[in-house]
MIDOSE-1310 file (N, C-alpha, C; in nm, 2 decimals, decimal comma, always signed):
residues 138
xxxx	-0,57/-1,21/-0,79/-0,58/-1,09/-0,81/-0,71/-1,05/-0,86; -0,79/-0,97/-0,89/-0,83/-0,95/-1,07/-0,77/-0,91/-1,22; -0,82/-0,91/-1,33/-0,77/-0,85/-1,47/-0,76/-0,71/-1,43; -0,68/-0,64/-1,52/-0,75/-0,49/-1,51/-0,80/-0,48/-1,70
xxxx	-0,90/-0,46/-1,71/-1,00/-0,44/-1,77/-1,04/-0,32/-1,81; -0,95/-0,21/-1,85/-1,00/-0,06/-1,81/-1,10/-0,02/-1,96; -1,12/-0,08/-2,04/-1,21/-0,12/-2,13/-1,33/-0,11/-2,11; -1,34/-0,22/-2,04/-1,45/-0,25/-1,98/-1,51/-0,14/-1,89
xxxx	-1,36/-0,05/-1,81/-1,46/+0,04/-1,70/-1,53/+0,17/-1,77; -1,44/+0,21/-1,84/-1,40/+0,35/-1,92/-1,54/+0,35/-2,05; -1,63/+0,23/-2,12/-1,73/+0,17/-2,08/-1,82/+0,21/-2,01; -1,82/+0,15/-1,90/-1,95/+0,19/-1,77/-1,95/+0,37/-1,77
xxxx	-1,85/+0,40/-1,76/-1,83/+0,58/-1,72/-1,90/+0,60/-1,85; -1,88/+0,61/-1,98/-1,91/+0,63/-2,07/-2,11/+0,59/-2,00; -2,03/+0,49/-2,08/-2,27/+0,42/-2,01/-2,31/+0,52/-1,91; -2,24/+0,59/-1,80/-2,33/+0,66/-1,69/-2,25/+0,78/-1,68
xxxx	-2,26/+0,79/-1,81/-2,24/+0,97/-1,87/-2,15/+1,06/-1,79; -2,04/+1,02/-1,64/-1,94/+1,07/-1,60/-1,77/+0,97/-1,62; -1,69/+1,03/-1,52/-1,58/+0,94/-1,48/-1,61/+0,89/-1,35; -1,57/+0,75/-1,31/-1,54/+0,74/-1,16/-1,48/+0,84/-1,10
xxxx	-1,54/+0,92/-0,98/-1,47/+0,97/-0,84/-1,41/+0,92/-0,75; -1,29/+0,94/-0,82/-1,21/+0,88/-0,69/-1,15/+0,99/-0,62; -1,11/+0,96/-0,42/-1,08/+1,04/-0,33/-0,92/+0,98/-0,29; -0,80/+0,96/-0,30/-0,71/+0,99/-0,30/-0,63/+1,00/-0,23
xxxx	-0,59/+0,95/-0,04/-0,59/+1,04/+0,16/-0,50/+0,96/+0,15; -0,38/+1,05/+0,10/-0,22/+0,96/+0,13/-0,13/+1,10/+0,24; -0,03/+1,13/+0,32/+0,04/+1,20/+0,38/+0,17/+1,20/+0,33; +0,12/+1,13/+0,23/+0,31/+1,14/+0,19/+0,25/+1,16/+0,01
xxxx	+0,29/+1,34/-0,03/+0,28/+1,37/-0,16/+0,30/+1,30/-0,30; +0,40/+1,20/-0,26/+0,44/+1,17/-0,41/+0,36/+0,98/-0,42; +0,32/+0,96/-0,32/+0,19/+0,85/-0,36/+0,13/+0,90/-0,33; +0,01/+1,02/-0,30/-0,09/+1,08/-0,38/-0,10/+1,09/-0,53
xxxx	+0,04/+1,17/-0,54/+0,08/+1,15/-0,65/+0,11/+1,00/-0,77; +0,11/+0,95/-0,75/+0,13/+0,80/-0,81/+0,06/+0,77/-0,87; -0,02/+0,75/-0,74/-0,18/+0,66/-0,80/-0,28/+0,78/-0,79; -0,25/+0,95/-0,83/-0,31/+0,97/-0,94/-0,30/+0,95/-1,12
xxxx	-0,16/+0,94/-1,10/-0,12/+1,00/-1,26/-0,10/+0,74/-1,30; -0,11/+0,71/-1,18/-0,21/+0,56/-1,20/-0,34/+0,55/-1,31; -0,44/+0,62/-1,18/-0,62/+0,64/-1,24/-0,54/+0,74/-1,41; -0,49/+0,83/-1,42/-0,50/+0,94/-1,50/-0,41/+0,85/-1,66
xxxx	-0,42/+0,74/-1,65/-0,38/+0,62/-1,76/-0,57/+0,61/-1,78; -0,63/+0,64/-1,79/-0,78/+0,60/-1,77/-0,91/+0,77/-1,82; -0,96/+0,75/-1,82/-1,06/+0,86/-1,92/-1,19/+0,83/-1,78; -1,12/+0,70/-1,78/-1,28/+0,72/-1,66/-1,30/+0,71/-1,48
xxxx	-1,15/+0,75/-1,45/-1,13/+0,83/-1,34/-1,15/+0,98/-1,37; -1,18/+1,05/-1,25/-1,20/+1,17/-1,17/-1,19/+1,20/-1,08; -1,01/+1,20/-1,06/-0,91/+1,23/-0,92/-0,95/+1,36/-0,85; -0,95/+1,37/-0,67/-0,90/+1,43/-0,65/-0,81/+1,33/-0,54
xxxx	-0,73/+1,49/-0,44/-0,61/+1,45/-0,33/-0,65/+1,47/-0,20; -0,62/+1,41/-0,12/-0,63/+1,43/+0,01/-0,54/+1,43/+0,05; -0,44/+1,53/+0,15/-0,34/+1,50/+0,25/-0,34/+1,49/+0,39; -0,42/+1,49/+0,45/-0,45/+1,43/+0,60/-0,63/+1,38/+0,54
xxxx	-0,65/+1,35/+0,74/-0,80/+1,28/+0,72/-0,87/+1,40/+0,75; -0,91/+1,49/+0,81/-0,98/+1,63/+0,78/-0,97/+1,67/+0,73; -0,90/+1,70/+0,57/-0,94/+1,73/+0,44/-1,00/+1,62/+0,36; -0,95/+1,49/+0,37/-1,06/+1,41/+0,33/-1,22/+1,47/+0,35
xxxx	-1,20/+1,40/+0,51/-1,35/+1,40/+0,55/-1,44/+1,61/+0,50; -1,35/+1,72/+0,51/-1,43/+1,78/+0,45/-1,47/+1,78/+0,31; -1,39/+1,71/+0,24/-1,45/+1,71/+0,07/-1,55/+1,59/+0,08; -1,50/+1,48/+0,16/-1,63/+1,41/+0,18/-1,83/+1,48/+0,17
xxxx	-1,77/+1,59/+0,26/-1,91/+1,65/+0,32/-1,95/+1,74/+0,18; -1,88/+1,76/+0,08/-1,89/+1,87/-0,06/-1,94/+1,78/-0,15; -1,87/+1,58/-0,18/-1,88/+1,60/-0,32/-1,91/+1,43/-0,24; -2,01/+1,37/-0,33/-2,02/+1,23/-0,42/-1,89/+1,14/-0,47
xxxx	-1,81/+1,09/-0,40/-1,70/+0,96/-0,41/-1,74/+0,86/-0,48; -1,74/+0,83/-0,62/-1,77/+0,69/-0,61/-1,65/+0,50/-0,55; -1,56/+0,62/-0,52/-1,50/+0,53/-0,47/-1,36/+0,58/-0,44; -1,32/+0,51/-0,25/-1,21/+0,60/-0,25/-1,09/+0,51/-0,17
xxxx	-0,90/+0,59/-0,17/-0,85/+0,46/-0,09/-0,79/+0,59/-0,03; -0,77/+0,55/+0,13/-0,73/+0,60/+0,26/-0,61/+0,55/+0,33; -0,51/+0,57/+0,34/-0,36/+0,48/+0,37/-0,40/+0,45/+0,55; -0,40/+0,42/+0,62/-0,42/+0,36/+0,74/-0,34/+0,47/+0,82
xxxx	-0,17/+0,47/+0,79/-0,08/+0,54/+0,92/-0,04/+0,69/+0,87; -0,17/+0,77/+0,92/-0,14/+0,92/+0,87/-0,13/+1,07/+0,98; -0,03/+1,13/+1,05/-0,05/+1,24/+1,20/-0,19/+1,27/+1,10; -0,23/+1,36/+1,27/-0,35/+1,43/+1,30/-0,50/+1,34/+1,32
xxxx	-0,52/+1,28/+1,21/-0,60/+1,21/+1,19/-0,54/+1,15/+1,17; -0,57/+1,01/+1,19/-0,60/+0,85/+1,19/-0,66/+0,75/+1,02; -0,63/+0,77/+0,96/-0,69/+0,63/+0,87/-0,85/+0,58/+0,85; -0,79/+0,50/+1,00/-0,91/+0,44/+1,06/-1,03/+0,55/+1,10
xxxx	-0,95/+0,61/+1,18/-1,09/+0,75/+1,19/-1,12/+0,81/+1,07; -1,08/+0,85/+1,00/-1,10/+0,89/+0,84/-1,17/+0,83/+0,81; -1,11/+0,69/+0,79/-1,27/+0,55/+0,70/-1,37/+0,58/+0,79; -1,42/+0,59/+0,96/-1,51/+0,58/+1,06/-1,53/+0,67/+1,04
xxxx	-1,51/+0,80/+1,03/-1,59/+0,96/+1,02/-1,71/+0,94/+0,83; -1,61/+0,89/+0,75/-1,68/+0,88/+0,62/-1,74/+0,80/+0,60; -1,76/+0,65/+0,66/-1,84/+0,61/+0,66/-1,96/+0,57/+0,73; -1,94/+0,67/+0,84/-2,03/+0,78/+0,91/-2,18/+0,86/+0,82
xxxx	-2,10/+0,91/+0,71/-2,15/+0,97/+0,66/-2,21/+0,93/+0,55; -2,11/+0,87/+0,45/-2,16/+0,81/+0,37/-2,19/+0,65/+0,37; -2,23/+0,54/+0,39/-2,20/+0,45/+0,43/-2,19/+0,32/+0,33; -2,26/+0,38/+0,17/-2,21/+0,25/+0,08/-2,07/+0,32/+0,00
xxxx	-2,04/+0,44/+0,00/-1,92/+0,46/-0,04/-1,81/+0,37/-0,02; -1,76/+0,26/-0,14/-1,65/+0,18/-0,10/-1,52/+0,24/-0,05; -1,46/+0,20/+0,03/-1,30/+0,24/+0,09/-1,24/+0,15/+0,07; -1,14/+0,20/+0,02/-1,02/+0,08/-0,01/-0,90/+0,19/+0,08
xxxx	-0,79/+0,02/+0,15/-0,68/+0,11/+0,24/-0,57/+0,07/+0,15; -0,50/+0,12/+0,14/-0,33/+0,16/+0,16/-0,24/+0,16/+0,22; -0,20/+0,07/+0,25/-0,10/+0,11/+0,40/+0,04/+0,01/+0,34; +0,16/+0,09/+0,40/+0,27/-0,04/+0,41/+0,31/-0,07/+0,51
xxxx	+0,24/+0,01/+0,64/+0,32/-0,10/+0,75/+0,26/-0,04/+0,92; +0,12/-0,13/+0,85/+0,02/-0,08/+0,94/+0,02/-0,28/+0,97; -0,07/-0,21/+1,19/-0,06/-0,38/+1,21/-0,19/-0,45/+1,20; -0,13/-0,60/+1,17/-0,26/-0,71/+1,13/-0,39/-0,63/+1,16
xxxx	-0,37/-0,58/+1,36/-0,45/-0,53/+1,46/-0,56/-0,43/+1,38; -0,46/-0,35/+1,31/-0,52/-0,27/+1,28/-0,63/-0,25/+1,12; -0,50/-0,32/+1,04/-0,62/-0,42/+0,91/-0,77/-0,47/+0,93; -0,71/-0,50/+1,04/-0,83/-0,62/+1,08/-0,93/-0,52/+1,15
xxxx	-0,95/-0,38/+1,20/-1,04/-0,31/+1,26/-1,05/-0,24/+1,09; -1,02/-0,22/+1,04/-1,01/-0,11/+0,92/-1,11/-0,14/+0,83; -1,17/-0,33/+0,85/-1,23/-0,42/+0,84/-1,34/-0,43/+0,84; -1,35/-0,39/+0,97/-1,47/-0,37/+1,10/-1,56/-0,20/+1,03
xxxx	-1,49/-0,16/+1,05/-1,53/-0,01/+1,04/-1,60/-0,07/+0,88; -1,53/-0,09/+0,78/-1,64/-0,05/+0,69/-1,49/-0,08/+0,55; -1,41/-0,09/+0,54/-1,31/-0,13/+0,46/-1,32/-0,21/+0,40; -1,37/-0,23/+0,22/-1,37/-0,30/+0,11/-1,24/-0,40/+0,11
xxxx	-1,14/-0,33/+0,09/-1,03/-0,41/+0,04/-0,90/-0,31/+0,17; -0,78/-0,40/+0,07/-0,64/-0,37/+0,23/-0,57/-0,41/+0,05; -0,48/-0,29/+0,06/-0,35/-0,36/-0,08/-0,21/-0,30/+0,01; -0,12/-0,35/+0,02/-0,03/-0,34/+0,14/+0,07/-0,24/+0,01
xxxx	+0,16/-0,11/+0,03/+0,30/-0,03/-0,01/+0,38/-0,15/-0,05; +0,49/-0,14/-0,11/+0,45/-0,06/-0,28/+0,34/-0,16/-0,33; +0,24/-0,07/-0,45/+0,21/-0,15/-0,50/+0,16/-0,09/-0,64; +0,11/-0,19/-0,70/+0,26/-0,20/-0,89/+0,14/-0,15/-0,94
xxxx	+0,16/-0,08/-1,05/+0,08/+0,05/-1,14/-0,07/-0,15/-1,12; -0,06/-0,18/-1,21/-0,18/-0,30/-1,27/-0,24/-0,36/-1,15; -0,14/-0,41/-1,03/-0,24/-0,41/-0,90/-0,31/-0,28/-0,87; -0,30/-0,21/-0,90/-0,39/-0,07/-0,83/-0,52/-0,05/-0,89
xxxx	-0,50/-0,04/-1,05/-0,54/+0,00/-1,16/-0,65/-0,11/-1,16; -0,63/-0,25/-1,10/-0,76/-0,37/-1,12/-0,82/-0,38/-1,05; -0,78/-0,41/-0,89/-0,84/-0,34/-0,79/-0,93/-0,21/-0,74; -0,90/-0,10/-0,81/-1,04/-0,06/-0,84/-1,11/-0,06/-0,93
xxxx	-1,12/-0,15/-1,01/-1,20/-0,14/-1,15/-1,27/-0,24/-1,12; -1,21/-0,33/-1,01/-1,29/-0,47/-1,00/-1,43/-0,39/-0,83; -1,32/-0,36/-0,80/-1,44/-0,24/-0,68/-1,55/-0,15/-0,77; -1,51/-0,13/-0,81/-1,60/-0,03/-0,92/-1,67/-0,13/-1,00
xx	-1,64/-0,18/-0,99/-1,77/-0,27/-1,17/-1,82/-0,35/-1,09; -1,83/-0,37/-0,93/-1,87/-0,51/-0,88/-2,06/-0,46/-0,89
């Protein structure tokens, strides 16, 4: 697991003149809010939330994100379908999958579709921020 260096990330955000824009996609409100609150511990992040895959796709149509997190198991549009559509629209955006109960086959498929990282719920604050930092600084 990478070490958390928020100072490095905050410095990079200052150098680029704006925080890193992150979209958190999860059908569970409390999960979205916890991840948003994790990000608010640093000025390096500007966070938006989406509670469905279709809402996430609509947001990606009008906004540029530096990183997106997606839950794989969601009603209506699955996280895998959401990831696939977003990667077609914005192939260079890093997408982290955060899941609690996806099968290994589904996780593997997410990697094939372009997910750069997978984290399993429950996610600890330090691990979440470390993964965001590592992804954004590579």
